[in-house]
All heavy atoms as TSV, in Angstrom:
chain	resi	resn	atom	element	x	y	z
A	1	MET	N	N	103.564	85.266	118.158
A	1	MET	CA	C	104.297	86.247	118.837
A	1	MET	C	C	103.885	87.583	118.307
A	1	MET	O	O	103.814	87.798	117.161
A	1	MET	CB	C	105.775	86.013	118.601
A	1	MET	CG	C	106.644	87.154	119.136
A	1	MET	SD	S	108.413	87.023	119.157
A	1	MET	CE	C	108.888	85.843	118.027
A	2	LYS	N	N	103.617	88.522	119.217
A	2	LYS	CA	C	103.204	89.899	118.822
A	2	LYS	C	C	104.402	90.749	118.639
A	2	LYS	O	O	105.372	90.762	119.368
A	2	LYS	CB	C	102.430	90.497	120.008
A	2	LYS	CG	C	100.951	90.456	119.934
A	2	LYS	CD	C	100.336	91.307	120.956
A	2	LYS	CE	C	98.782	91.279	120.865
A	2	LYS	NZ	N	98.204	92.101	121.884
A	3	ASP	N	N	104.369	91.492	117.544
A	3	ASP	CA	C	105.349	92.493	117.241
A	3	ASP	C	C	104.828	93.813	117.766
A	3	ASP	O	O	104.052	94.457	117.124
A	3	ASP	CB	C	105.611	92.541	115.778
A	3	ASP	CG	C	106.686	93.602	115.355
A	3	ASP	OD1	O	107.150	94.354	116.289
A	3	ASP	OD2	O	106.996	93.644	114.170
A	4	GLU	N	N	105.210	94.199	118.931
A	4	GLU	CA	C	104.697	95.421	119.555
A	4	GLU	C	C	105.028	96.674	118.817
A	4	GLU	O	O	104.279	97.605	118.794
A	4	GLU	CB	C	105.210	95.515	121.006
A	4	GLU	CG	C	104.690	94.441	121.977
A	4	GLU	CD	C	103.183	94.430	122.078
A	4	GLU	OE1	O	102.533	95.511	121.990
A	4	GLU	OE2	O	102.661	93.311	122.332
A	5	GLY	N	N	106.106	96.673	118.105
A	5	GLY	CA	C	106.491	97.860	117.293
A	5	GLY	C	C	105.403	98.145	116.230
A	5	GLY	O	O	104.935	99.164	115.972
A	6	PHE	N	N	105.048	96.985	115.530
A	6	PHE	CA	C	104.057	97.099	114.421
A	6	PHE	C	C	102.661	97.263	115.013
A	6	PHE	O	O	101.940	98.129	114.597
A	6	PHE	CB	C	104.044	95.815	113.593
A	6	PHE	CG	C	103.013	95.804	112.592
A	6	PHE	CD1	C	103.079	96.602	111.437
A	6	PHE	CD2	C	101.841	95.031	112.770
A	6	PHE	CE1	C	102.093	96.609	110.497
A	6	PHE	CE2	C	100.846	95.038	111.844
A	6	PHE	CZ	C	100.930	95.803	110.692
A	7	MET	N	N	102.373	96.526	116.067
A	7	MET	CA	C	100.965	96.657	116.629
A	7	MET	C	C	100.736	98.055	117.198
A	7	MET	O	O	99.578	98.505	117.161
A	7	MET	CB	C	100.812	95.553	117.778
A	7	MET	CG	C	100.874	94.124	117.268
A	7	MET	SD	S	99.686	93.732	116.000
A	7	MET	CE	C	98.283	93.580	117.005
A	8	GLY	N	N	101.750	98.732	117.691
A	8	GLY	CA	C	101.563	100.027	118.271
A	8	GLY	C	C	101.290	101.060	117.179
A	8	GLY	O	O	100.766	102.156	117.516
A	9	LYS	N	N	101.579	100.783	115.927
A	9	LYS	CA	C	101.376	101.675	114.847
A	9	LYS	C	C	99.920	101.590	114.254
A	9	LYS	O	O	99.513	102.393	113.435
A	9	LYS	CB	C	102.364	101.473	113.760
A	9	LYS	CG	C	103.721	101.781	114.149
A	9	LYS	CD	C	104.745	101.444	113.088
A	9	LYS	CE	C	106.160	101.732	113.566
A	9	LYS	NZ	N	107.197	101.335	112.621
A	10	ILE	N	N	99.171	100.523	114.614
A	10	ILE	CA	C	97.838	100.345	114.125
A	10	ILE	C	C	96.915	101.342	114.859
A	10	ILE	O	O	96.811	101.292	116.083
A	10	ILE	CB	C	97.376	98.916	114.299
A	10	ILE	CG1	C	98.227	97.952	113.465
A	10	ILE	CG2	C	95.887	98.784	113.961
A	10	ILE	CD1	C	97.952	96.531	113.578
A	11	ASP	N	N	96.258	102.173	114.091
A	11	ASP	CA	C	95.353	103.184	114.638
A	11	ASP	C	C	94.140	103.210	113.801
A	11	ASP	O	O	93.899	102.480	112.820
A	11	ASP	CB	C	96.001	104.494	114.798
A	11	ASP	CG	C	96.526	105.062	113.518
A	11	ASP	OD1	O	96.394	104.464	112.442
A	11	ASP	OD2	O	97.125	106.125	113.532
A	12	GLY	N	N	93.163	104.137	114.144
A	12	GLY	CA	C	91.966	104.347	113.459
A	12	GLY	C	C	92.083	104.544	111.936
A	12	GLY	O	O	91.478	103.824	111.103
A	13	PRO	N	N	92.950	105.477	111.513
A	13	PRO	CA	C	93.090	105.671	110.076
A	13	PRO	C	C	93.666	104.468	109.311
A	13	PRO	O	O	93.234	104.199	108.209
A	13	PRO	CB	C	94.065	106.857	109.982
A	13	PRO	CG	C	93.851	107.629	111.242
A	13	PRO	CD	C	93.572	106.549	112.323
A	14	PHE	N	N	94.513	103.720	109.934
A	14	PHE	CA	C	95.107	102.530	109.374
A	14	PHE	C	C	93.953	101.516	109.172
A	14	PHE	O	O	93.880	100.828	108.104
A	14	PHE	CB	C	96.213	101.969	110.221
A	14	PHE	CG	C	96.813	100.740	109.688
A	14	PHE	CD1	C	97.808	100.779	108.729
A	14	PHE	CD2	C	96.448	99.481	110.111
A	14	PHE	CE1	C	98.382	99.631	108.169
A	14	PHE	CE2	C	97.005	98.302	109.598
A	14	PHE	CZ	C	97.993	98.403	108.636
A	15	ILE	N	N	93.114	101.308	110.192
A	15	ILE	CA	C	92.027	100.366	110.104
A	15	ILE	C	C	91.025	100.829	109.059
A	15	ILE	O	O	90.564	99.972	108.218
A	15	ILE	CB	C	91.359	100.239	111.486
A	15	ILE	CG1	C	92.289	99.481	112.469
A	15	ILE	CG2	C	90.033	99.484	111.360
A	15	ILE	CD1	C	91.832	99.504	113.855
A	16	CYS	N	N	90.684	102.102	108.961
A	16	CYS	CA	C	89.769	102.626	107.904
A	16	CYS	C	C	90.339	102.391	106.537
A	16	CYS	O	O	89.573	101.957	105.634
A	16	CYS	CB	C	89.583	104.101	108.130
A	16	CYS	SG	S	88.622	104.503	109.592
A	17	LEU	N	N	91.644	102.561	106.351
A	17	LEU	CA	C	92.241	102.348	105.029
A	17	LEU	C	C	92.152	100.892	104.652
A	17	LEU	O	O	91.822	100.483	103.516
A	17	LEU	CB	C	93.670	102.819	104.975
A	17	LEU	CG	C	94.447	102.632	103.667
A	17	LEU	CD1	C	93.780	103.323	102.533
A	17	LEU	CD2	C	95.896	103.125	103.854
A	18	THR	N	N	92.468	100.010	105.633
A	18	THR	CA	C	92.470	98.587	105.339
A	18	THR	C	C	91.070	98.120	105.007
A	18	THR	O	O	90.849	97.363	104.085
A	18	THR	CB	C	92.985	97.784	106.617
A	18	THR	OG1	O	94.308	98.285	106.891
A	18	THR	CG2	C	93.012	96.340	106.414
A	19	VAL	N	N	90.025	98.607	105.740
A	19	VAL	CA	C	88.665	98.179	105.444
A	19	VAL	C	C	88.225	98.724	104.077
A	19	VAL	O	O	87.585	98.062	103.353
A	19	VAL	CB	C	87.723	98.658	106.592
A	19	VAL	CG1	C	86.271	98.443	106.219
A	19	VAL	CG2	C	88.114	97.896	107.866
A	20	ALA	N	N	88.599	99.955	103.820
A	20	ALA	CA	C	88.265	100.540	102.474
A	20	ALA	C	C	88.859	99.686	101.352
A	20	ALA	O	O	88.179	99.470	100.338
A	20	ALA	CB	C	88.747	102.007	102.393
A	21	ILE	N	N	90.093	99.285	101.513
A	21	ILE	CA	C	90.792	98.381	100.445
A	21	ILE	C	C	90.009	97.108	100.346
A	21	ILE	O	O	89.732	96.621	99.175
A	21	ILE	CB	C	92.214	98.180	100.825
A	21	ILE	CG1	C	93.011	99.532	100.632
A	21	ILE	CG2	C	92.823	97.093	99.894
A	21	ILE	CD1	C	94.439	99.449	101.264
A	22	LEU	N	N	89.605	96.499	101.460
A	22	LEU	CA	C	88.867	95.250	101.408
A	22	LEU	C	C	87.507	95.438	100.754
A	22	LEU	O	O	87.079	94.617	99.945
A	22	LEU	CB	C	88.626	94.693	102.789
A	22	LEU	CG	C	89.884	94.062	103.518
A	22	LEU	CD1	C	89.637	93.774	104.945
A	22	LEU	CD2	C	90.362	92.864	102.776
A	23	CYS	N	N	86.844	96.480	101.021
A	23	CYS	CA	C	85.510	96.794	100.406
A	23	CYS	C	C	85.683	96.960	98.934
A	23	CYS	O	O	84.867	96.443	98.134
A	23	CYS	CB	C	84.865	98.001	101.013
A	23	CYS	SG	S	84.271	97.744	102.708
A	24	HIS	N	N	86.637	97.702	98.529
A	24	HIS	CA	C	86.881	97.951	97.102
A	24	HIS	C	C	87.176	96.595	96.369
A	24	HIS	O	O	86.601	96.330	95.361
A	24	HIS	CB	C	88.130	98.913	96.933
A	24	HIS	CG	C	88.515	99.132	95.451
A	24	HIS	ND1	N	87.841	99.988	94.696
A	24	HIS	CD2	C	89.456	98.551	94.770
A	24	HIS	CE1	C	88.437	99.999	93.510
A	24	HIS	NE2	N	89.458	99.135	93.536
A	25	SER	N	N	88.019	95.746	96.974
A	25	SER	CA	C	88.357	94.456	96.385
A	25	SER	C	C	87.084	93.544	96.271
A	25	SER	O	O	86.865	92.905	95.244
A	25	SER	CB	C	89.381	93.724	97.192
A	25	SER	OG	O	90.602	94.512	97.200
A	26	LEU	N	N	86.296	93.575	97.354
A	26	LEU	CA	C	85.090	92.732	97.338
A	26	LEU	C	C	84.130	93.182	96.353
A	26	LEU	O	O	83.391	92.367	95.681
A	26	LEU	CB	C	84.478	92.678	98.739
A	26	LEU	CG	C	85.225	91.899	99.789
A	26	LEU	CD1	C	84.624	92.181	101.164
A	26	LEU	CD2	C	85.329	90.439	99.457
A	27	ARG	N	N	83.994	94.470	96.087
A	27	ARG	CA	C	83.109	94.998	95.076
A	27	ARG	C	C	83.617	94.580	93.661
A	27	ARG	O	O	82.826	94.299	92.761
A	27	ARG	CB	C	83.033	96.556	95.147
A	27	ARG	CG	C	82.152	96.961	96.296
A	27	ARG	CD	C	82.085	98.511	96.339
A	27	ARG	NE	N	81.294	98.837	97.546
A	27	ARG	CZ	C	81.203	100.117	97.940
A	27	ARG	NH1	N	81.863	101.075	97.370
A	27	ARG	NH2	N	80.487	100.387	98.998
A	28	CYS	N	N	84.895	94.597	93.429
A	28	CYS	CA	C	85.471	94.197	92.155
A	28	CYS	C	C	85.198	92.758	91.840
A	28	CYS	O	O	85.112	92.356	90.664
A	28	CYS	CB	C	86.974	94.476	92.098
A	28	CYS	SG	S	87.431	96.178	92.036
A	29	TRP	N	N	85.133	91.938	92.888
A	29	TRP	CA	C	84.943	90.476	92.711
A	29	TRP	C	C	83.568	89.918	93.167
A	29	TRP	O	O	83.407	88.797	93.464
A	29	TRP	CB	C	86.073	89.749	93.458
A	29	TRP	CG	C	87.399	89.870	92.822
A	29	TRP	CD1	C	88.355	90.887	93.072
A	29	TRP	CD2	C	87.976	89.079	91.798
A	29	TRP	NE1	N	89.396	90.712	92.305
A	29	TRP	CE2	C	89.256	89.585	91.530
A	29	TRP	CE3	C	87.515	88.030	91.124
A	29	TRP	CZ2	C	90.069	89.059	90.549
A	29	TRP	CZ3	C	88.310	87.412	90.139
A	29	TRP	CH2	C	89.643	87.936	89.878
A	30	GLN	N	N	82.586	90.838	93.360
A	30	GLN	CA	C	81.353	90.454	94.023
A	30	GLN	C	C	80.626	89.285	93.397
A	30	GLN	O	O	79.894	88.567	94.073
A	30	GLN	CB	C	80.434	91.674	94.218
A	30	GLN	CG	C	79.749	92.199	92.913
A	30	GLN	CD	C	79.032	93.436	93.188
A	30	GLN	OE1	O	79.324	94.200	93.969
A	30	GLN	NE2	N	77.959	93.611	92.405
A	31	THR	N	N	80.777	89.041	92.103
A	31	THR	CA	C	80.149	87.966	91.468
A	31	THR	C	C	80.958	86.724	91.351
A	31	THR	O	O	80.531	85.685	90.848
A	31	THR	CB	C	79.755	88.344	90.030
A	31	THR	OG1	O	80.975	88.636	89.280
A	31	THR	CG2	C	78.834	89.572	89.898
A	32	GLY	N	N	82.245	86.793	91.878
A	32	GLY	CA	C	83.189	85.736	91.714
A	32	GLY	C	C	83.997	85.831	90.479
A	32	GLY	O	O	84.957	85.091	90.206
A	33	ILE	N	N	83.611	86.780	89.617
A	33	ILE	CA	C	84.315	87.111	88.418
A	33	ILE	C	C	84.757	88.543	88.487
A	33	ILE	O	O	84.009	89.435	88.916
A	33	ILE	CB	C	83.461	86.874	87.146
A	33	ILE	CG1	C	82.974	85.456	87.078
A	33	ILE	CG2	C	84.166	87.315	85.884
A	33	ILE	CD1	C	81.847	85.229	86.017
A	34	PHE	N	N	85.991	88.855	88.084
A	34	PHE	CA	C	86.507	90.184	88.183
A	34	PHE	C	C	85.664	91.094	87.256
A	34	PHE	O	O	85.583	90.903	86.104
A	34	PHE	CB	C	87.985	90.247	87.735
A	34	PHE	CG	C	88.623	91.575	87.976
A	34	PHE	CD1	C	88.886	92.046	89.288
A	34	PHE	CD2	C	89.050	92.365	86.949
A	34	PHE	CE1	C	89.491	93.210	89.489
A	34	PHE	CE2	C	89.632	93.544	87.124
A	34	PHE	CZ	C	89.849	94.010	88.392
A	35	ILE	N	N	84.980	92.094	87.866
A	35	ILE	CA	C	84.021	92.889	87.124
A	35	ILE	C	C	84.395	94.380	86.977
A	35	ILE	O	O	83.802	95.104	86.265
A	35	ILE	CB	C	82.637	92.832	87.705
A	35	ILE	CG1	C	82.609	93.280	89.158
A	35	ILE	CG2	C	82.046	91.423	87.581
A	35	ILE	CD1	C	81.253	93.444	89.826
A	36	ASP	N	N	85.410	94.822	87.732
A	36	ASP	CA	C	85.688	96.286	87.733
A	36	ASP	C	C	87.173	96.480	87.764
A	36	ASP	O	O	87.853	96.110	88.757
A	36	ASP	CB	C	85.024	96.909	88.992
A	36	ASP	CG	C	85.041	98.430	89.012
A	36	ASP	OD1	O	85.579	98.988	88.031
A	36	ASP	OD2	O	84.557	99.001	89.949
A	37	ASN	N	N	87.734	97.088	86.726
A	37	ASN	CA	C	89.132	97.289	86.707
A	37	ASN	C	C	89.496	98.734	87.141
A	37	ASN	O	O	90.373	99.316	86.545
A	37	ASN	CB	C	89.683	97.034	85.261
A	37	ASN	CG	C	91.147	96.843	85.217
A	37	ASN	OD1	O	91.804	96.594	86.274
A	37	ASN	ND2	N	91.705	96.956	84.081
A	38	VAL	N	N	88.885	99.228	88.133
A	38	VAL	CA	C	89.162	100.572	88.634
A	38	VAL	C	C	90.269	100.417	89.753
A	38	VAL	O	O	90.108	99.688	90.710
A	38	VAL	CB	C	87.948	101.177	89.282
A	38	VAL	CG1	C	88.278	102.545	89.848
A	38	VAL	CG2	C	86.855	101.382	88.268
A	39	ALA	N	N	91.344	101.126	89.600
A	39	ALA	CA	C	92.495	101.046	90.552
A	39	ALA	C	C	92.101	101.697	91.818
A	39	ALA	O	O	91.281	102.616	91.854
A	39	ALA	CB	C	93.718	101.732	89.988
A	40	PHE	N	N	92.587	101.197	92.944
A	40	PHE	CA	C	92.306	101.810	94.270
A	40	PHE	C	C	93.182	102.989	94.360
A	40	PHE	O	O	94.379	102.891	94.730
A	40	PHE	CB	C	92.570	100.817	95.352
A	40	PHE	CG	C	92.204	101.347	96.723
A	40	PHE	CD1	C	90.881	101.304	97.171
A	40	PHE	CD2	C	93.122	101.901	97.550
A	40	PHE	CE1	C	90.480	101.776	98.379
A	40	PHE	CE2	C	92.809	102.359	98.769
A	40	PHE	CZ	C	91.462	102.319	99.231
A	41	THR	N	N	92.680	104.175	94.117
A	41	THR	CA	C	93.420	105.415	94.220
A	41	THR	C	C	92.646	106.360	95.049
A	41	THR	O	O	91.528	106.153	95.424
A	41	THR	CB	C	93.652	106.072	92.783
A	41	THR	OG1	O	92.320	106.429	92.292
A	41	THR	CG2	C	94.330	105.161	91.879
A	42	HIS	N	N	93.324	107.522	95.437
A	42	HIS	CA	C	92.579	108.448	96.256
A	42	HIS	C	C	91.368	108.973	95.506
A	42	HIS	O	O	90.228	109.138	96.120
A	42	HIS	CB	C	93.471	109.638	96.503
A	42	HIS	CG	C	92.924	110.627	97.425
A	42	HIS	ND1	N	92.207	111.799	96.977
A	42	HIS	CD2	C	92.841	110.736	98.820
A	42	HIS	CE1	C	91.760	112.458	97.975
A	42	HIS	NE2	N	92.134	111.858	99.086
A	43	ALA	N	N	91.424	109.208	94.235
A	43	ALA	CA	C	90.294	109.721	93.470
A	43	ALA	C	C	89.143	108.683	93.414
A	43	ALA	O	O	87.953	109.058	93.529
A	43	ALA	CB	C	90.721	110.117	92.088
A	44	SER	N	N	89.474	107.430	93.205
A	44	SER	CA	C	88.408	106.422	92.996
A	44	SER	C	C	87.863	105.926	94.353
A	44	SER	O	O	86.775	105.289	94.347
A	44	SER	CB	C	88.963	105.258	92.207
A	44	SER	OG	O	89.918	104.518	92.995
A	45	SER	N	N	88.485	106.214	95.458
A	45	SER	CA	C	88.044	105.645	96.718
A	45	SER	C	C	87.818	106.659	97.876
A	45	SER	O	O	87.501	106.244	98.941
A	45	SER	CB	C	89.069	104.638	97.183
A	45	SER	OG	O	90.295	105.291	97.465
A	46	SER	N	N	87.826	107.919	97.472
A	46	SER	CA	C	87.715	108.968	98.558
A	46	SER	C	C	86.360	108.844	99.281
A	46	SER	O	O	86.282	108.989	100.493
A	46	SER	CB	C	87.918	110.347	97.949
A	46	SER	OG	O	86.955	110.629	97.044
A	47	GLY	N	N	85.328	108.583	98.526
A	47	GLY	CA	C	83.931	108.461	99.197
A	47	GLY	C	C	83.937	107.226	100.145
A	47	GLY	O	O	83.360	107.303	101.223
A	48	LEU	N	N	84.478	106.121	99.694
A	48	LEU	CA	C	84.440	104.889	100.468
A	48	LEU	C	C	85.306	105.099	101.741
A	48	LEU	O	O	84.940	104.753	102.871
A	48	LEU	CB	C	85.009	103.713	99.638
A	48	LEU	CG	C	85.131	102.390	100.304
A	48	LEU	CD1	C	83.813	101.905	100.829
A	48	LEU	CD2	C	85.780	101.446	99.328
A	49	LEU	N	N	86.462	105.715	101.578
A	49	LEU	CA	C	87.332	105.944	102.720
A	49	LEU	C	C	86.672	106.962	103.710
A	49	LEU	O	O	86.771	106.726	104.935
A	49	LEU	CB	C	88.669	106.466	102.278
A	49	LEU	CG	C	89.756	106.642	103.320
A	49	LEU	CD1	C	90.013	105.353	104.073
A	49	LEU	CD2	C	91.045	107.111	102.735
A	50	GLU	N	N	86.070	107.941	103.200
A	50	GLU	CA	C	85.349	108.888	104.050
A	50	GLU	C	C	84.262	108.189	104.859
A	50	GLU	O	O	84.043	108.456	106.040
A	50	GLU	CB	C	84.802	110.103	103.260
A	50	GLU	CG	C	84.187	111.145	104.083
A	50	GLU	CD	C	85.075	111.745	105.144
A	50	GLU	OE1	O	86.359	111.876	104.860
A	50	GLU	OE2	O	84.660	112.083	106.206
A	51	ARG	N	N	83.468	107.295	104.230
A	51	ARG	CA	C	82.479	106.581	104.966
A	51	ARG	C	C	83.043	105.725	106.082
A	51	ARG	O	O	82.509	105.605	107.177
A	51	ARG	CB	C	81.607	105.716	104.013
A	51	ARG	CG	C	80.610	106.554	103.221
A	51	ARG	CD	C	79.620	105.644	102.522
A	51	ARG	NE	N	80.238	104.680	101.582
A	51	ARG	CZ	C	80.591	104.935	100.343
A	51	ARG	NH1	N	80.417	106.193	99.821
A	51	ARG	NH2	N	81.131	104.005	99.592
A	52	GLN	N	N	84.195	105.096	105.764
A	52	GLN	CA	C	84.871	104.304	106.834
A	52	GLN	C	C	85.343	105.147	108.015
A	52	GLN	O	O	85.173	104.787	109.105
A	52	GLN	CB	C	86.075	103.527	106.241
A	52	GLN	CG	C	85.754	102.554	105.131
A	52	GLN	CD	C	84.763	101.474	105.586
A	52	GLN	OE1	O	84.747	101.059	106.703
A	52	GLN	NE2	N	83.904	101.016	104.714
A	53	ARG	N	N	85.823	106.378	107.677
A	53	ARG	CA	C	86.246	107.295	108.777
A	53	ARG	C	C	85.084	107.705	109.588
A	53	ARG	O	O	85.135	107.819	110.835
A	53	ARG	CB	C	86.927	108.536	108.146
A	53	ARG	CG	C	88.332	108.254	107.627
A	53	ARG	CD	C	88.920	109.499	107.151
A	53	ARG	NE	N	90.199	109.306	106.535
A	53	ARG	CZ	C	90.722	110.021	105.598
A	53	ARG	NH1	N	89.995	111.088	105.144
A	53	ARG	NH2	N	91.814	109.703	105.037
A	54	GLN	N	N	83.988	108.031	108.938
A	54	GLN	CA	C	82.751	108.458	109.683
A	54	GLN	C	C	82.284	107.288	110.552
A	54	GLN	O	O	81.898	107.563	111.749
A	54	GLN	CB	C	81.631	108.882	108.725
A	54	GLN	CG	C	81.978	110.220	108.042
A	54	GLN	CD	C	80.877	110.516	107.008
A	54	GLN	OE1	O	79.969	109.740	106.729
A	54	GLN	NE2	N	81.094	111.676	106.311
A	55	THR	N	N	82.266	106.074	110.055
A	55	THR	CA	C	81.855	104.918	110.875
A	55	THR	C	C	82.849	104.784	112.068
A	55	THR	O	O	82.393	104.574	113.226
A	55	THR	CB	C	81.890	103.628	110.011
A	55	THR	OG1	O	80.982	103.799	108.964
A	55	THR	CG2	C	81.526	102.429	110.860
A	56	TRP	N	N	84.103	104.915	111.824
A	56	TRP	CA	C	85.042	104.792	112.927
A	56	TRP	C	C	84.844	105.859	113.958
A	56	TRP	O	O	84.838	105.554	115.146
A	56	TRP	CB	C	86.492	104.862	112.376
A	56	TRP	CG	C	87.561	104.824	113.454
A	56	TRP	CD1	C	88.230	105.851	113.969
A	56	TRP	CD2	C	87.979	103.570	114.137
A	56	TRP	NE1	N	89.133	105.343	114.908
A	56	TRP	CE2	C	88.950	103.994	115.011
A	56	TRP	CE3	C	87.624	102.302	114.005
A	56	TRP	CZ2	C	89.593	103.048	115.817
A	56	TRP	CZ3	C	88.264	101.370	114.846
A	56	TRP	CH2	C	89.249	101.758	115.736
A	57	GLU	N	N	84.644	107.058	113.556
A	57	GLU	CA	C	84.461	108.238	114.484
A	57	GLU	C	C	83.123	108.099	115.212
A	57	GLU	O	O	83.038	108.567	116.320
A	57	GLU	CB	C	84.564	109.505	113.764
A	57	GLU	CG	C	85.947	109.847	113.272
A	57	GLU	CD	C	86.038	111.002	112.295
A	57	GLU	OE1	O	85.024	111.686	112.076
A	57	GLU	OE2	O	87.167	111.262	111.844
A	58	SER	N	N	82.158	107.462	114.660
A	58	SER	CA	C	80.874	107.358	115.337
A	58	SER	C	C	80.808	106.153	116.277
A	58	SER	O	O	79.938	105.955	117.074
A	58	SER	CB	C	79.689	107.274	114.327
A	58	SER	OG	O	79.780	106.069	113.588
A	59	THR	N	N	81.826	105.285	116.171
A	59	THR	CA	C	81.951	104.105	117.077
A	59	THR	C	C	82.410	104.628	118.364
A	59	THR	O	O	83.330	105.410	118.505
A	59	THR	CB	C	82.995	103.101	116.479
A	59	THR	OG1	O	82.540	102.738	115.219
A	59	THR	CG2	C	83.089	101.869	117.376
A	60	GLY	N	N	81.833	104.056	119.468
A	60	GLY	CA	C	82.237	104.529	120.842
A	60	GLY	C	C	83.679	104.341	121.104
A	60	GLY	O	O	84.301	103.413	120.554
A	61	GLU	N	N	84.234	105.215	121.962
A	61	GLU	CA	C	85.635	105.168	122.247
A	61	GLU	C	C	86.041	103.832	122.859
A	61	GLU	O	O	87.140	103.343	122.613
A	61	GLU	CB	C	85.968	106.307	123.180
A	61	GLU	CG	C	87.469	106.565	123.246
A	61	GLU	CD	C	87.795	107.870	123.958
A	61	GLU	OE1	O	86.996	108.887	123.887
A	61	GLU	OE2	O	88.791	107.899	124.576
A	62	VAL	N	N	85.186	103.241	123.722
A	62	VAL	CA	C	85.496	101.957	124.336
A	62	VAL	C	C	85.706	100.917	123.293
A	62	VAL	O	O	86.633	100.144	123.334
A	62	VAL	CB	C	84.408	101.596	125.361
A	62	VAL	CG1	C	84.567	100.168	125.862
A	62	VAL	CG2	C	84.377	102.603	126.515
A	63	TRP	N	N	84.757	100.851	122.313
A	63	TRP	CA	C	84.824	99.865	121.248
A	63	TRP	C	C	86.038	100.052	120.401
A	63	TRP	O	O	86.675	99.168	119.983
A	63	TRP	CB	C	83.523	99.823	120.424
A	63	TRP	CG	C	82.433	99.168	121.171
A	63	TRP	CD1	C	81.370	99.768	121.781
A	63	TRP	CD2	C	82.297	97.813	121.455
A	63	TRP	NE1	N	80.602	98.877	122.391
A	63	TRP	CE2	C	81.148	97.611	122.213
A	63	TRP	CE3	C	83.084	96.644	121.143
A	63	TRP	CZ2	C	80.723	96.402	122.665
A	63	TRP	CZ3	C	82.615	95.376	121.585
A	63	TRP	CH2	C	81.446	95.289	122.322
A	64	ARG	N	N	86.340	101.347	120.074
A	64	ARG	CA	C	87.536	101.634	119.239
A	64	ARG	C	C	88.764	101.135	119.981
A	64	ARG	O	O	89.662	100.526	119.341
A	64	ARG	CB	C	87.644	103.128	118.966
A	64	ARG	CG	C	86.644	103.562	117.899
A	64	ARG	CD	C	86.914	105.025	117.591
A	64	ARG	NE	N	86.452	105.836	118.641
A	64	ARG	CZ	C	86.480	107.136	118.725
A	64	ARG	NH1	N	86.956	107.820	117.726
A	64	ARG	NH2	N	86.017	107.810	119.770
A	65	GLY	N	N	88.816	101.353	121.271
A	65	GLY	CA	C	89.981	100.898	122.023
A	65	GLY	C	C	90.068	99.393	122.013
A	65	GLY	O	O	91.210	98.770	121.928
A	66	ARG	N	N	88.920	98.676	122.086
A	66	ARG	CA	C	89.014	97.237	122.072
A	66	ARG	C	C	89.410	96.675	120.690
A	66	ARG	O	O	90.081	95.654	120.636
A	66	ARG	CB	C	87.614	96.635	122.396
A	66	ARG	CG	C	87.238	96.852	123.876
A	66	ARG	CD	C	85.968	96.266	124.237
A	66	ARG	NE	N	85.644	96.482	125.663
A	66	ARG	CZ	C	84.487	96.251	126.186
A	66	ARG	NH1	N	83.459	95.801	125.502
A	66	ARG	NH2	N	84.303	96.480	127.420
A	67	ILE	N	N	88.987	97.350	119.638
A	67	ILE	CA	C	89.365	96.896	118.347
A	67	ILE	C	C	90.829	97.033	118.082
A	67	ILE	O	O	91.516	96.154	117.553
A	67	ILE	CB	C	88.584	97.708	117.242
A	67	ILE	CG1	C	87.139	97.357	117.277
A	67	ILE	CG2	C	89.182	97.453	115.858
A	67	ILE	CD1	C	86.205	98.294	116.481
A	68	ILE	N	N	91.460	98.131	118.575
A	68	ILE	CA	C	92.871	98.408	118.387
A	68	ILE	C	C	93.774	97.492	119.305
A	68	ILE	O	O	94.844	97.142	118.942
A	68	ILE	CB	C	93.218	99.878	118.624
A	68	ILE	CG1	C	92.564	100.664	117.505
A	68	ILE	CG2	C	94.690	100.117	118.660
A	68	ILE	CD1	C	92.668	102.142	117.636
A	69	GLU	N	N	93.208	97.103	120.406
A	69	GLU	CA	C	94.076	96.342	121.376
A	69	GLU	C	C	94.531	95.077	120.811
A	69	GLU	O	O	94.183	94.245	120.206
A	69	GLU	CB	C	93.271	96.044	122.666
A	69	GLU	CG	C	93.153	97.236	123.548
A	69	GLU	CD	C	92.365	96.974	124.786
A	69	GLU	OE1	O	91.759	95.902	124.951
A	69	GLU	OE2	O	92.221	97.793	125.608
């Protein structure tokens, strides 16, 4: 069952933040062993988040719409 209230709140910045968190986590565990104890903060992840935003903005509007749907 879809929760339209929640689904309606998902937008580009939310997707970028989610992907940045996933990338950060995968980098910490890339060998299968926890290798990096850097907390996910604005200071430690601003470059990663900015790259995700640039990727999102360079994605065609039609594709962005399909991703959010």
